PyMOL Python script that loads the backbone (N, CA, C, O; Angstrom):
from pymol import cmd

cmd.read_pdbstr("""\
ATOM      1  N   MET A   1      -4.960   2.995 -14.558  1.00  0.00           N
ATOM      2  CA  MET A   1      -5.967   2.224 -13.857  1.00  0.00           C
ATOM      3  C   MET A   1      -7.165   2.046 -14.790  1.00  0.00           C
ATOM      4  O   MET A   1      -7.599   2.995 -15.443  1.00  0.00           O
ATOM      5  N   SER A   2      -7.686   0.846 -14.844  1.00  0.00           N
ATOM      6  CA  SER A   2      -8.835   0.569 -15.702  1.00  0.00           C
ATOM      7  C   SER A   2     -10.098   1.235 -15.143  1.00  0.00           C
ATOM      8  O   SER A   2     -10.139   1.621 -13.975  1.00  0.00           O
ATOM      9  N   VAL A   3     -11.108   1.363 -15.976  1.00  0.00           N
ATOM     10  CA  VAL A   3     -12.387   1.925 -15.547  1.00  0.00           C
ATOM     11  C   VAL A   3     -12.964   1.074 -14.415  1.00  0.00           C
ATOM     12  O   VAL A   3     -13.452   1.610 -13.421  1.00  0.00           O
ATOM     13  N   LYS A   4     -12.908  -0.236 -14.564  1.00  0.00           N
ATOM     14  CA  LYS A   4     -13.418  -1.144 -13.531  1.00  0.00           C
ATOM     15  C   LYS A   4     -12.702  -0.920 -12.202  1.00  0.00           C
ATOM     16  O   LYS A   4     -13.349  -0.838 -11.158  1.00  0.00           O
ATOM     17  N   GLU A   5     -11.384  -0.821 -12.232  1.00  0.00           N
ATOM     18  CA  GLU A   5     -10.612  -0.603 -11.005  1.00  0.00           C
ATOM     19  C   GLU A   5     -10.945   0.745 -10.376  1.00  0.00           C
ATOM     20  O   GLU A   5     -11.052   0.853  -9.154  1.00  0.00           O
ATOM     21  N   MET A   6     -11.112   1.778 -11.209  1.00  0.00           N
ATOM     22  CA  MET A   6     -11.454   3.107 -10.706  1.00  0.00           C
ATOM     23  C   MET A   6     -12.825   3.091 -10.039  1.00  0.00           C
ATOM     24  O   MET A   6     -13.013   3.681  -8.975  1.00  0.00           O
ATOM     25  N   MET A   7     -13.776   2.416 -10.667  1.00  0.00           N
ATOM     26  CA  MET A   7     -15.111   2.310 -10.089  1.00  0.00           C
ATOM     27  C   MET A   7     -15.054   1.601  -8.742  1.00  0.00           C
ATOM     28  O   MET A   7     -15.652   2.054  -7.766  1.00  0.00           O
ATOM     29  N   ARG A   8     -14.339   0.498  -8.701  1.00  0.00           N
ATOM     30  CA  ARG A   8     -14.208  -0.273  -7.456  1.00  0.00           C
ATOM     31  C   ARG A   8     -13.589   0.584  -6.348  1.00  0.00           C
ATOM     32  O   ARG A   8     -14.078   0.584  -5.219  1.00  0.00           O
ATOM     33  N   THR A   9     -12.533   1.300  -6.662  1.00  0.00           N
ATOM     34  CA  THR A   9     -11.843   2.137  -5.690  1.00  0.00           C
ATOM     35  C   THR A   9     -12.777   3.216  -5.141  1.00  0.00           C
ATOM     36  O   THR A   9     -12.820   3.445  -3.933  1.00  0.00           O
ATOM     37  N   LYS A  10     -13.513   3.868  -6.016  1.00  0.00           N
ATOM     38  CA  LYS A  10     -14.419   4.938  -5.580  1.00  0.00           C
ATOM     39  C   LYS A  10     -15.550   4.389  -4.716  1.00  0.00           C
ATOM     40  O   LYS A  10     -15.886   4.979  -3.689  1.00  0.00           O
ATOM     41  N   LEU A  11     -16.135   3.276  -5.120  1.00  0.00           N
ATOM     42  CA  LEU A  11     -17.228   2.689  -4.345  1.00  0.00           C
ATOM     43  C   LEU A  11     -16.748   2.202  -2.982  1.00  0.00           C
ATOM     44  O   LEU A  11     -17.436   2.396  -1.980  1.00  0.00           O
ATOM     45  N   GLU A  12     -15.581   1.574  -2.934  1.00  0.00           N
ATOM     46  CA  GLU A  12     -15.026   1.124  -1.654  1.00  0.00           C
ATOM     47  C   GLU A  12     -14.784   2.303  -0.725  1.00  0.00           C
ATOM     48  O   GLU A  12     -15.101   2.234   0.462  1.00  0.00           O
ATOM     49  N   SER A  13     -14.230   3.369  -1.250  1.00  0.00           N
ATOM     50  CA  SER A  13     -13.914   4.543  -0.444  1.00  0.00           C
ATOM     51  C   SER A  13     -15.180   5.227   0.078  1.00  0.00           C
ATOM     52  O   SER A  13     -15.234   5.624   1.242  1.00  0.00           O
ATOM     53  N   ALA A  14     -16.178   5.363  -0.759  1.00  0.00           N
ATOM     54  CA  ALA A  14     -17.382   6.107  -0.389  1.00  0.00           C
ATOM     55  C   ALA A  14     -18.370   5.301   0.447  1.00  0.00           C
ATOM     56  O   ALA A  14     -19.060   5.864   1.296  1.00  0.00           O
ATOM     57  N   LEU A  15     -18.446   3.995   0.218  1.00  0.00           N
ATOM     58  CA  LEU A  15     -19.496   3.188   0.840  1.00  0.00           C
ATOM     59  C   LEU A  15     -19.021   2.195   1.888  1.00  0.00           C
ATOM     60  O   LEU A  15     -19.850   1.637   2.608  1.00  0.00           O
ATOM     61  N   ALA A  16     -17.724   1.953   2.001  1.00  0.00           N
ATOM     62  CA  ALA A  16     -17.194   0.936   2.919  1.00  0.00           C
ATOM     63  C   ALA A  16     -18.066  -0.326   2.851  1.00  0.00           C
ATOM     64  O   ALA A  16     -18.611  -0.752   3.869  1.00  0.00           O
ATOM     65  N   PRO A  17     -18.200  -0.919   1.673  1.00  0.00           N
ATOM     66  CA  PRO A  17     -19.142  -2.034   1.503  1.00  0.00           C
ATOM     67  C   PRO A  17     -18.725  -3.310   2.226  1.00  0.00           C
ATOM     68  O   PRO A  17     -17.539  -3.593   2.398  1.00  0.00           O
ATOM     69  N   LEU A  18     -19.724  -4.060   2.637  1.00  0.00           N
ATOM     70  CA  LEU A  18     -19.492  -5.390   3.185  1.00  0.00           C
ATOM     71  C   LEU A  18     -19.233  -6.366   2.047  1.00  0.00           C
ATOM     72  O   LEU A  18     -18.529  -7.363   2.209  1.00  0.00           O
ATOM     73  N   SER A  19     -19.814  -6.059   0.896  1.00  0.00           N
ATOM     74  CA  SER A  19     -19.662  -6.882  -0.302  1.00  0.00           C
ATOM     75  C   SER A  19     -19.717  -5.966  -1.516  1.00  0.00           C
ATOM     76  O   SER A  19     -20.540  -5.052  -1.579  1.00  0.00           O
ATOM     77  N   LEU A  20     -18.824  -6.220  -2.489  1.00  0.00           N
ATOM     78  CA  LEU A  20     -18.802  -5.409  -3.705  1.00  0.00           C
ATOM     79  C   LEU A  20     -18.315  -6.240  -4.881  1.00  0.00           C
ATOM     80  O   LEU A  20     -17.236  -6.831  -4.836  1.00  0.00           O
ATOM     81  N   ASP A  21     -19.119  -6.278  -5.925  1.00  0.00           N
ATOM     82  CA  ASP A  21     -18.720  -6.882  -7.196  1.00  0.00           C
ATOM     83  C   ASP A  21     -18.923  -5.840  -8.279  1.00  0.00           C
ATOM     84  O   ASP A  21     -20.015  -5.289  -8.421  1.00  0.00           O
ATOM     85  N   VAL A  22     -17.883  -5.570  -9.036  1.00  0.00           N
ATOM     86  CA  VAL A  22     -17.976  -4.709 -10.207  1.00  0.00           C
ATOM     87  C   VAL A  22     -17.691  -5.615 -11.394  1.00  0.00           C
ATOM     88  O   VAL A  22     -16.576  -6.107 -11.564  1.00  0.00           O
ATOM     89  N   ILE A  23     -18.709  -5.827 -12.208  1.00  0.00           N
ATOM     90  CA  ILE A  23     -18.620  -6.785 -13.311  1.00  0.00           C
ATOM     91  C   ILE A  23     -18.592  -6.038 -14.631  1.00  0.00           C
ATOM     92  O   ILE A  23     -19.484  -5.240 -14.920  1.00  0.00           O
ATOM     93  N   ASP A  24     -17.570  -6.296 -15.430  1.00  0.00           N
ATOM     94  CA  ASP A  24     -17.449  -5.684 -16.750  1.00  0.00           C
ATOM     95  C   ASP A  24     -18.246  -6.529 -17.745  1.00  0.00           C
ATOM     96  O   ASP A  24     -17.847  -7.640 -18.095  1.00  0.00           O
ATOM     97  N   ASP A  25     -19.373  -5.987 -18.190  1.00  0.00           N
ATOM     98  CA  ASP A  25     -20.245  -6.672 -19.145  1.00  0.00           C
ATOM     99  C   ASP A  25     -19.989  -6.240 -20.586  1.00  0.00           C
ATOM    100  O   ASP A  25     -20.763  -6.587 -21.478  1.00  0.00           O
ATOM    101  N   SER A  26     -18.933  -5.501 -20.822  1.00  0.00           N
ATOM    102  CA  SER A  26     -18.684  -4.899 -22.124  1.00  0.00           C
ATOM    103  C   SER A  26     -18.601  -5.904 -23.267  1.00  0.00           C
ATOM    104  O   SER A  26     -19.046  -5.614 -24.377  1.00  0.00           O
ATOM    105  N   ALA A  27     -18.037  -7.079 -23.007  1.00  0.00           N
ATOM    106  CA  ALA A  27     -17.878  -8.085 -24.065  1.00  0.00           C
ATOM    107  C   ALA A  27     -19.223  -8.520 -24.641  1.00  0.00           C
ATOM    108  O   ALA A  27     -19.292  -8.976 -25.782  1.00  0.00           O
ATOM    109  N   LYS A  28     -20.281  -8.382 -23.862  1.00  0.00           N
ATOM    110  CA  LYS A  28     -21.624  -8.743 -24.333  1.00  0.00           C
ATOM    111  C   LYS A  28     -22.190  -7.707 -25.304  1.00  0.00           C
ATOM    112  O   LYS A  28     -23.227  -7.931 -25.929  1.00  0.00           O
ATOM    113  N   HIS A  29     -21.494  -6.563 -25.425  1.00  0.00           N
ATOM    114  CA  HIS A  29     -22.027  -5.446 -26.199  1.00  0.00           C
ATOM    115  C   HIS A  29     -21.077  -4.995 -27.303  1.00  0.00           C
ATOM    116  O   HIS A  29     -21.109  -3.831 -27.700  1.00  0.00           O
ATOM    117  N   VAL A  30     -20.247  -5.879 -27.798  1.00  0.00           N
ATOM    118  CA  VAL A  30     -19.314  -5.541 -28.866  1.00  0.00           C
ATOM    119  C   VAL A  30     -20.106  -5.068 -30.077  1.00  0.00           C
ATOM    120  O   VAL A  30     -21.061  -5.723 -30.494  1.00  0.00           O
ATOM    121  N   GLY A  31     -19.708  -3.922 -30.645  1.00  0.00           N
ATOM    122  CA  GLY A  31     -20.392  -3.368 -31.799  1.00  0.00           C
ATOM    123  C   GLY A  31     -21.657  -2.608 -31.445  1.00  0.00           C
ATOM    124  O   GLY A  31     -22.411  -2.207 -32.331  1.00  0.00           O
ATOM    125  N   HIS A  32     -21.892  -2.410 -30.170  1.00  0.00           N
ATOM    126  CA  HIS A  32     -23.072  -1.689 -29.698  1.00  0.00           C
ATOM    127  C   HIS A  32     -23.073  -0.268 -30.255  1.00  0.00           C
ATOM    128  O   HIS A  32     -22.032   0.389 -30.286  1.00  0.00           O
ATOM    129  N   ILE A  33     -24.205   0.193 -30.682  1.00  0.00           N
ATOM    130  CA  ILE A  33     -24.313   1.557 -31.188  1.00  0.00           C
ATOM    131  C   ILE A  33     -24.388   2.521 -30.013  1.00  0.00           C
ATOM    132  O   ILE A  33     -25.213   2.380 -29.110  1.00  0.00           O
ATOM    133  N   LEU A  34     -23.504   3.499 -30.057  1.00  0.00           N
ATOM    134  CA  LEU A  34     -23.390   4.487 -28.981  1.00  0.00           C
ATOM    135  C   LEU A  34     -24.449   5.579 -29.098  1.00  0.00           C
ATOM    136  O   LEU A  34     -25.015   5.796 -30.170  1.00  0.00           O
ATOM    137  N   HIS A  35     -24.703   6.245 -28.012  1.00  0.00           N
ATOM    138  CA  HIS A  35     -25.401   7.511 -28.078  1.00  0.00           C
ATOM    139  C   HIS A  35     -24.326   8.575 -28.162  1.00  0.00           C
ATOM    140  O   HIS A  35     -23.368   8.422 -27.405  1.00  0.00           O
ATOM    141  N   PRO A  36     -24.333   9.596 -28.938  1.00  0.00           N
ATOM    142  CA  PRO A  36     -25.360   9.980 -29.886  1.00  0.00           C
ATOM    143  C   PRO A  36     -25.239   9.301 -31.247  1.00  0.00           C
ATOM    144  O   PRO A  36     -26.090   9.523 -32.109  1.00  0.00           O
ATOM    145  N   GLY A  37     -24.233   8.499 -31.466  1.00  0.00           N
ATOM    146  CA  GLY A  37     -24.133   7.780 -32.743  1.00  0.00           C
ATOM    147  C   GLY A  37     -22.771   7.143 -32.894  1.00  0.00           C
ATOM    148  O   GLY A  37     -21.810   7.550 -32.241  1.00  0.00           O
ATOM    149  N   GLY A  38     -22.686   6.150 -33.750  1.00  0.00           N
ATOM    150  CA  GLY A  38     -21.421   5.492 -34.009  1.00  0.00           C
ATOM    151  C   GLY A  38     -21.296   4.160 -33.317  1.00  0.00           C
ATOM    152  O   GLY A  38     -22.095   3.821 -32.444  1.00  0.00           O
ATOM    153  N   VAL A  39     -20.288   3.405 -33.712  1.00  0.00           N
ATOM    154  CA  VAL A  39     -20.024   2.100 -33.106  1.00  0.00           C
ATOM    155  C   VAL A  39     -19.048   2.282 -31.962  1.00  0.00           C
ATOM    156  O   VAL A  39     -18.050   2.990 -32.097  1.00  0.00           O
ATOM    157  N   GLU A  40     -19.329   1.653 -30.850  1.00  0.00           N
ATOM    158  CA  GLU A  40     -18.529   1.793 -29.628  1.00  0.00           C
ATOM    159  C   GLU A  40     -17.100   1.290 -29.835  1.00  0.00           C
ATOM    160  O   GLU A  40     -16.894   0.088 -30.003  1.00  0.00           O
ATOM    161  N   PRO A  41     -16.099   2.195 -29.826  1.00  0.00           N
ATOM    162  CA  PRO A  41     -14.715   1.789 -30.037  1.00  0.00           C
ATOM    163  C   PRO A  41     -13.978   1.445 -28.745  1.00  0.00           C
ATOM    164  O   PRO A  41     -12.945   0.777 -28.791  1.00  0.00           O
ATOM    165  N   ARG A  42     -14.476   1.878 -27.612  1.00  0.00           N
ATOM    166  CA  ARG A  42     -13.775   1.693 -26.350  1.00  0.00           C
ATOM    167  C   ARG A  42     -14.028   0.312 -25.789  1.00  0.00           C
ATOM    168  O   ARG A  42     -14.931  -0.395 -26.236  1.00  0.00           O
ATOM    169  N   GLY A  43     -13.232  -0.069 -24.814  1.00  0.00           N
ATOM    170  CA  GLY A  43     -13.369  -1.390 -24.232  1.00  0.00           C
ATOM    171  C   GLY A  43     -14.354  -1.485 -23.089  1.00  0.00           C
ATOM    172  O   GLY A  43     -15.328  -2.234 -23.173  1.00  0.00           O
ATOM    173  N   GLU A  44     -14.122  -0.742 -22.023  1.00  0.00           N
ATOM    174  CA  GLU A  44     -14.925  -0.860 -20.807  1.00  0.00           C
ATOM    175  C   GLU A  44     -16.070   0.153 -20.835  1.00  0.00           C
ATOM    176  O   GLU A  44     -15.861   1.342 -20.592  1.00  0.00           O
ATOM    177  N   THR A  45     -17.273  -0.323 -21.131  1.00  0.00           N
ATOM    178  CA  THR A  45     -18.406   0.591 -21.286  1.00  0.00           C
ATOM    179  C   THR A  45     -19.672   0.154 -20.567  1.00  0.00           C
ATOM    180  O   THR A  45     -20.513   0.994 -20.246  1.00  0.00           O
ATOM    181  N   HIS A  46     -19.827  -1.126 -20.308  1.00  0.00           N
ATOM    182  CA  HIS A  46     -21.042  -1.671 -19.706  1.00  0.00           C
ATOM    183  C   HIS A  46     -20.676  -2.435 -18.432  1.00  0.00           C
ATOM    184  O   HIS A  46     -19.823  -3.322 -18.447  1.00  0.00           O
ATOM    185  N   PHE A  47     -21.346  -2.067 -17.318  1.00  0.00           N
ATOM    186  CA  PHE A  47     -21.001  -2.669 -16.039  1.00  0.00           C
ATOM    187  C   PHE A  47     -22.237  -3.035 -15.234  1.00  0.00           C
ATOM    188  O   PHE A  47     -23.313  -2.467 -15.415  1.00  0.00           O
ATOM    189  N   THR A  48     -22.053  -3.994 -14.343  1.00  0.00           N
ATOM    190  CA  THR A  48     -23.026  -4.313 -13.302  1.00  0.00           C
ATOM    191  C   THR A  48     -22.307  -4.135 -11.974  1.00  0.00           C
ATOM    192  O   THR A  48     -21.188  -4.616 -11.793  1.00  0.00           O
ATOM    193  N   VAL A  49     -22.958  -3.440 -11.047  1.00  0.00           N
ATOM    194  CA  VAL A  49     -22.423  -3.251  -9.701  1.00  0.00           C
ATOM    195  C   VAL A  49     -23.379  -3.913  -8.719  1.00  0.00           C
ATOM    196  O   VAL A  49     -24.563  -3.580  -8.676  1.00  0.00           O
ATOM    197  N   ASN A  50     -22.868  -4.844  -7.938  1.00  0.00           N
ATOM    198  CA  ASN A  50     -23.599  -5.479  -6.845  1.00  0.00           C
ATOM    199  C   ASN A  50     -22.897  -5.056  -5.559  1.00  0.00           C
ATOM    200  O   ASN A  50     -21.736  -5.400  -5.335  1.00  0.00           O
ATOM    201  N   VAL A  51     -23.611  -4.307  -4.711  1.00  0.00           N
ATOM    202  CA  VAL A  51     -22.978  -3.755  -3.523  1.00  0.00           C
ATOM    203  C   VAL A  51     -23.906  -3.869  -2.317  1.00  0.00           C
ATOM    204  O   VAL A  51     -25.108  -3.616  -2.409  1.00  0.00           O
ATOM    205  N   VAL A  52     -23.322  -4.253  -1.190  1.00  0.00           N
ATOM    206  CA  VAL A  52     -24.031  -4.299   0.088  1.00  0.00           C
ATOM    207  C   VAL A  52     -23.284  -3.368   1.031  1.00  0.00           C
ATOM    208  O   VAL A  52     -22.084  -3.525   1.255  1.00  0.00           O
ATOM    209  N   SER A  53     -24.012  -2.388   1.584  1.00  0.00           N
ATOM    210  CA  SER A  53     -23.373  -1.407   2.453  1.00  0.00           C
ATOM    211  C   SER A  53     -24.360  -0.892   3.502  1.00  0.00           C
ATOM    212  O   SER A  53     -25.555  -0.758   3.235  1.00  0.00           O
ATOM    213  N   GLU A  54     -23.849  -0.611   4.683  1.00  0.00           N
ATOM    214  CA  GLU A  54     -24.639   0.018   5.745  1.00  0.00           C
ATOM    215  C   GLU A  54     -25.161   1.381   5.294  1.00  0.00           C
ATOM    216  O   GLU A  54     -26.190   1.849   5.781  1.00  0.00           O
ATOM    217  N   ALA A  55     -24.453   2.010   4.369  1.00  0.00           N
ATOM    218  CA  ALA A  55     -24.845   3.332   3.880  1.00  0.00           C
ATOM    219  C   ALA A  55     -26.226   3.323   3.222  1.00  0.00           C
ATOM    220  O   ALA A  55     -26.850   4.374   3.079  1.00  0.00           O
ATOM    221  N   PHE A  56     -26.703   2.151   2.824  1.00  0.00           N
ATOM    222  CA  PHE A  56     -28.003   2.051   2.166  1.00  0.00           C
ATOM    223  C   PHE A  56     -29.155   1.796   3.132  1.00  0.00           C
ATOM    224  O   PHE A  56     -30.316   1.821   2.723  1.00  0.00           O
ATOM    225  N   ALA A  57     -28.857   1.554   4.394  1.00  0.00           N
ATOM    226  CA  ALA A  57     -29.895   1.255   5.379  1.00  0.00           C
ATOM    227  C   ALA A  57     -30.907   2.398   5.451  1.00  0.00           C
ATOM    228  O   ALA A  57     -30.536   3.564   5.587  1.00  0.00           O
ATOM    229  N   GLY A  58     -32.186   2.045   5.357  1.00  0.00           N
ATOM    230  CA  GLY A  58     -33.261   3.024   5.456  1.00  0.00           C
ATOM    231  C   GLY A  58     -33.480   3.863   4.220  1.00  0.00           C
ATOM    232  O   GLY A  58     -34.330   4.754   4.224  1.00  0.00           O
ATOM    233  N   LYS A  59     -32.729   3.597   3.155  1.00  0.00           N
ATOM    234  CA  LYS A  59     -32.863   4.372   1.926  1.00  0.00           C
ATOM    235  C   LYS A  59     -33.683   3.594   0.890  1.00  0.00           C
ATOM    236  O   LYS A  59     -33.644   2.364   0.846  1.00  0.00           O
ATOM    237  N   SER A  60     -34.411   4.322   0.071  1.00  0.00           N
ATOM    238  CA  SER A  60     -35.197   3.700  -0.991  1.00  0.00           C
ATOM    239  C   SER A  60     -34.266   3.211  -2.094  1.00  0.00           C
ATOM    240  O   SER A  60     -33.095   3.585  -2.155  1.00  0.00           O
ATOM    241  N   ARG A  61     -34.807   2.377  -2.951  1.00  0.00           N
ATOM    242  CA  ARG A  61     -34.031   1.855  -4.088  1.00  0.00           C
ATOM    243  C   ARG A  61     -33.517   2.999  -4.956  1.00  0.00           C
ATOM    244  O   ARG A  61     -32.359   2.988  -5.374  1.00  0.00           O
ATOM    245  N   ILE A  62     -34.361   3.977  -5.229  1.00  0.00           N
ATOM    246  CA  ILE A  62     -33.946   5.089  -6.093  1.00  0.00           C
ATOM    247  C   ILE A  62     -32.862   5.934  -5.417  1.00  0.00           C
ATOM    248  O   ILE A  62     -31.942   6.405  -6.086  1.00  0.00           O
ATOM    249  N   ASP A  63     -32.962   6.128  -4.099  1.00  0.00           N
ATOM    250  CA  ASP A  63     -31.917   6.875  -3.394  1.00  0.00           C
ATOM    251  C   ASP A  63     -30.588   6.128  -3.424  1.00  0.00           C
ATOM    252  O   ASP A  63     -29.528   6.742  -3.543  1.00  0.00           O
ATOM    253  N   ARG A  64     -30.647   4.819  -3.317  1.00  0.00           N
ATOM    254  CA  ARG A  64     -29.427   4.010  -3.389  1.00  0.00           C
ATOM    255  C   ARG A  64     -28.778   4.139  -4.763  1.00  0.00           C
ATOM    256  O   ARG A  64     -27.562   4.294  -4.871  1.00  0.00           O
ATOM    257  N   HIS A  65     -29.593   4.075  -5.805  1.00  0.00           N
ATOM    258  CA  HIS A  65     -29.069   4.215  -7.169  1.00  0.00           C
ATOM    259  C   HIS A  65     -28.485   5.606  -7.373  1.00  0.00           C
ATOM    260  O   HIS A  65     -27.440   5.760  -8.005  1.00  0.00           O
ATOM    261  N   ARG A  66     -29.154   6.610  -6.841  1.00  0.00           N
ATOM    262  CA  ARG A  66     -28.632   7.974  -6.954  1.00  0.00           C
ATOM    263  C   ARG A  66     -27.284   8.099  -6.265  1.00  0.00           C
ATOM    264  O   ARG A  66     -26.390   8.783  -6.764  1.00  0.00           O
ATOM    265  N   MET A  67     -27.133   7.447  -5.130  1.00  0.00           N
ATOM    266  CA  MET A  67     -25.848   7.477  -4.413  1.00  0.00           C
ATOM    267  C   MET A  67     -24.737   6.877  -5.276  1.00  0.00           C
ATOM    268  O   MET A  67     -23.669   7.470  -5.421  1.00  0.00           O
ATOM    269  N   VAL A  68     -24.993   5.708  -5.842  1.00  0.00           N
ATOM    270  CA  VAL A  68     -23.990   5.042  -6.686  1.00  0.00           C
ATOM    271  C   VAL A  68     -23.697   5.899  -7.916  1.00  0.00           C
ATOM    272  O   VAL A  68     -22.535   6.078  -8.284  1.00  0.00           O
ATOM    273  N   ASN A  69     -24.733   6.425  -8.548  1.00  0.00           N
ATOM    274  CA  ASN A  69     -24.532   7.269  -9.727  1.00  0.00           C
ATOM    275  C   ASN A  69     -23.708   8.510  -9.391  1.00  0.00           C
ATOM    276  O   ASN A  69     -22.866   8.920 -10.190  1.00  0.00           O
ATOM    277  N   ALA A  70     -23.934   9.115  -8.222  1.00  0.00           N
ATOM    278  CA  ALA A  70     -23.166  10.292  -7.825  1.00  0.00           C
ATOM    279  C   ALA A  70     -21.692   9.937  -7.602  1.00  0.00           C
ATOM    280  O   ALA A  70     -20.801  10.690  -7.995  1.00  0.00           O
ATOM    281  N   ILE A  71     -21.446   8.797  -6.975  1.00  0.00           N
ATOM    282  CA  ILE A  71     -20.067   8.358  -6.734  1.00  0.00           C
ATOM    283  C   ILE A  71     -19.333   8.117  -8.053  1.00  0.00           C
ATOM    284  O   ILE A  71     -18.141   8.399  -8.172  1.00  0.00           O
ATOM    285  N   LEU A  72     -20.053   7.596  -9.030  1.00  0.00           N
ATOM    286  CA  LEU A  72     -19.445   7.242 -10.319  1.00  0.00           C
ATOM    287  C   LEU A  72     -19.754   8.271 -11.409  1.00  0.00           C
ATOM    288  O   LEU A  72     -19.706   7.942 -12.595  1.00  0.00           O
ATOM    289  N   ALA A  73     -20.068   9.498 -11.028  1.00  0.00           N
ATOM    290  CA  ALA A  73     -20.476  10.533 -11.987  1.00  0.00           C
ATOM    291  C   ALA A  73     -19.445  10.762 -13.089  1.00  0.00           C
ATOM    292  O   ALA A  73     -19.811  10.906 -14.255  1.00  0.00           O
ATOM    293  N   ASP A  74     -18.170  10.797 -12.736  1.00  0.00           N
ATOM    294  CA  ASP A  74     -17.129  11.039 -13.747  1.00  0.00           C
ATOM    295  C   ASP A  74     -17.080   9.910 -14.774  1.00  0.00           C
ATOM    296  O   ASP A  74     -16.956  10.162 -15.973  1.00  0.00           O
ATOM    297  N   GLU A  75     -17.177   8.678 -14.310  1.00  0.00           N
ATOM    298  CA  GLU A  75     -17.140   7.525 -15.214  1.00  0.00           C
ATOM    299  C   GLU A  75     -18.380   7.496 -16.113  1.00  0.00           C
ATOM    300  O   GLU A  75     -18.289   7.189 -17.301  1.00  0.00           O
ATOM    301  N   LEU A  76     -19.528   7.815 -15.535  1.00  0.00           N
ATOM    302  CA  LEU A  76     -20.767   7.834 -16.319  1.00  0.00           C
ATOM    303  C   LEU A  76     -20.747   8.937 -17.371  1.00  0.00           C
ATOM    304  O   LEU A  76     -21.326   8.779 -18.446  1.00  0.00           O
ATOM    305  N   ALA A  77     -20.088  10.046 -17.070  1.00  0.00           N
ATOM    306  CA  ALA A  77     -20.001  11.151 -18.014  1.00  0.00           C
ATOM    307  C   ALA A  77     -19.003  10.884 -19.137  1.00  0.00           C
ATOM    308  O   ALA A  77     -19.120  11.454 -20.222  1.00  0.00           O
ATOM    309  N   ALA A  78     -18.022  10.018 -18.876  1.00  0.00           N
ATOM    310  CA  ALA A  78     -16.949   9.822 -19.849  1.00  0.00           C
ATOM    311  C   ALA A  78     -16.941   8.447 -20.500  1.00  0.00           C
ATOM    312  O   ALA A  78     -17.081   8.344 -21.719  1.00  0.00           O
ATOM    313  N   ASP A  79     -16.782   7.399 -19.719  1.00  0.00           N
ATOM    314  CA  ASP A  79     -16.496   6.078 -20.264  1.00  0.00           C
ATOM    315  C   ASP A  79     -17.659   5.098 -20.220  1.00  0.00           C
ATOM    316  O   ASP A  79     -17.822   4.290 -21.134  1.00  0.00           O
ATOM    317  N   VAL A  80     -18.454   5.160 -19.188  1.00  0.00           N
ATOM    318  CA  VAL A  80     -19.474   4.141 -18.965  1.00  0.00           C
ATOM    319  C   VAL A  80     -20.759   4.496 -19.698  1.00  0.00           C
ATOM    320  O   VAL A  80     -21.325   5.573 -19.509  1.00  0.00           O
ATOM    321  N   HIS A  81     -21.203   3.579 -20.529  1.00  0.00           N
ATOM    322  CA  HIS A  81     -22.414   3.764 -21.329  1.00  0.00           C
ATOM    323  C   HIS A  81     -23.636   3.183 -20.622  1.00  0.00           C
ATOM    324  O   HIS A  81     -24.738   3.714 -20.758  1.00  0.00           O
ATOM    325  N   ALA A  82     -23.454   2.103 -19.873  1.00  0.00           N
ATOM    326  CA  ALA A  82     -24.571   1.449 -19.191  1.00  0.00           C
ATOM    327  C   ALA A  82     -24.108   0.906 -17.845  1.00  0.00           C
ATOM    328  O   ALA A  82     -23.021   0.343 -17.721  1.00  0.00           O
ATOM    329  N   LEU A  83     -24.979   1.093 -16.821  1.00  0.00           N
ATOM    330  CA  LEU A  83     -24.652   0.634 -15.484  1.00  0.00           C
ATOM    331  C   LEU A  83     -25.893   0.021 -14.846  1.00  0.00           C
ATOM    332  O   LEU A  83     -26.899   0.700 -14.640  1.00  0.00           O
ATOM    333  N   ALA A  84     -25.810  -1.266 -14.538  1.00  0.00           N
ATOM    334  CA  ALA A  84     -26.874  -1.948 -13.799  1.00  0.00           C
ATOM    335  C   ALA A  84     -26.442  -1.976 -12.335  1.00  0.00           C
ATOM    336  O   ALA A  84     -25.287  -2.273 -12.031  1.00  0.00           O
ATOM    337  N   ILE A  85     -27.373  -1.667 -11.426  1.00  0.00           N
ATOM    338  CA  ILE A  85     -27.032  -1.545 -10.011  1.00  0.00           C
ATOM    339  C   ILE A  85     -27.943  -2.419  -9.160  1.00  0.00           C
ATOM    340  O   ILE A  85     -29.167  -2.383  -9.286  1.00  0.00           O
ATOM    341  N   GLN A  86     -27.311  -3.209  -8.284  1.00  0.00           N
ATOM    342  CA  GLN A  86     -27.995  -3.921  -7.208  1.00  0.00           C
ATOM    343  C   GLN A  86     -27.378  -3.386  -5.929  1.00  0.00           C
ATOM    344  O   GLN A  86     -26.255  -3.752  -5.581  1.00  0.00           O
ATOM    345  N   ALA A  87     -28.105  -2.518  -5.223  1.00  0.00           N
ATOM    346  CA  ALA A  87     -27.595  -1.897  -4.016  1.00  0.00           C
ATOM    347  C   ALA A  87     -28.468  -2.298  -2.841  1.00  0.00           C
ATOM    348  O   ALA A  87     -29.664  -2.008  -2.820  1.00  0.00           O
ATOM    349  N   LYS A  88     -27.872  -2.965  -1.865  1.00  0.00           N
ATOM    350  CA  LYS A  88     -28.637  -3.480  -0.724  1.00  0.00           C
ATOM    351  C   LYS A  88     -27.976  -3.117   0.585  1.00  0.00           C
ATOM    352  O   LYS A  88     -26.768  -2.888   0.656  1.00  0.00           O
ATOM    353  N   ALA A  89     -28.795  -3.069   1.621  1.00  0.00           N
ATOM    354  CA  ALA A  89     -28.291  -2.916   2.992  1.00  0.00           C
ATOM    355  C   ALA A  89     -28.041  -4.323   3.540  1.00  0.00           C
ATOM    356  O   ALA A  89     -28.621  -5.286   3.038  1.00  0.00           O
ATOM    357  N   PRO A  90     -27.199  -4.457   4.548  1.00  0.00           N
ATOM    358  CA  PRO A  90     -26.957  -5.772   5.135  1.00  0.00           C
ATOM    359  C   PRO A  90     -28.279  -6.432   5.578  1.00  0.00           C
ATOM    360  O   PRO A  90     -29.166  -5.776   6.123  1.00  0.00           O
ATOM    361  N   GLY A  91     -28.378  -7.726   5.333  1.00  0.00           N
ATOM    362  CA  GLY A  91     -29.555  -8.480   5.718  1.00  0.00           C
ATOM    363  C   GLY A  91     -30.658  -8.505   4.682  1.00  0.00           C
ATOM    364  O   GLY A  91     -31.658  -9.200   4.862  1.00  0.00           O
ATOM    365  N   GLU A  92     -30.500  -7.772   3.620  1.00  0.00           N
ATOM    366  CA  GLU A  92     -31.520  -7.777   2.560  1.00  0.00           C
ATOM    367  C   GLU A  92     -31.220  -8.855   1.533  1.00  0.00           C
ATOM    368  O   GLU A  92     -31.967  -9.012   0.567  1.00  0.00           O
TER     369      GLU A  92
END
""", "prot")
cmd.dss("prot")
cmd.show_as("cartoon", "prot")
cmd.util.cbc("prot")
cmd.orient("prot")
């Protein structure tokens, strides 16, 4: 399963989103210098997540980001170098 598919599966399971887009932005970062050093050899490393879920109702922007980061902790620790998040409650 690709990193993108794994992220999508985890977010769907944890958040039951009304809307979810997981966008692989990695092609925009070919040759990107990694932390702690070196040229990025892997494929799927940069993503944007756009998600709308009832789970975000009444939560601050930072709490929403923390929720997404916690759900994707394994991917962030291993494969994902950058993650942009748009997390909204229905009607926002």
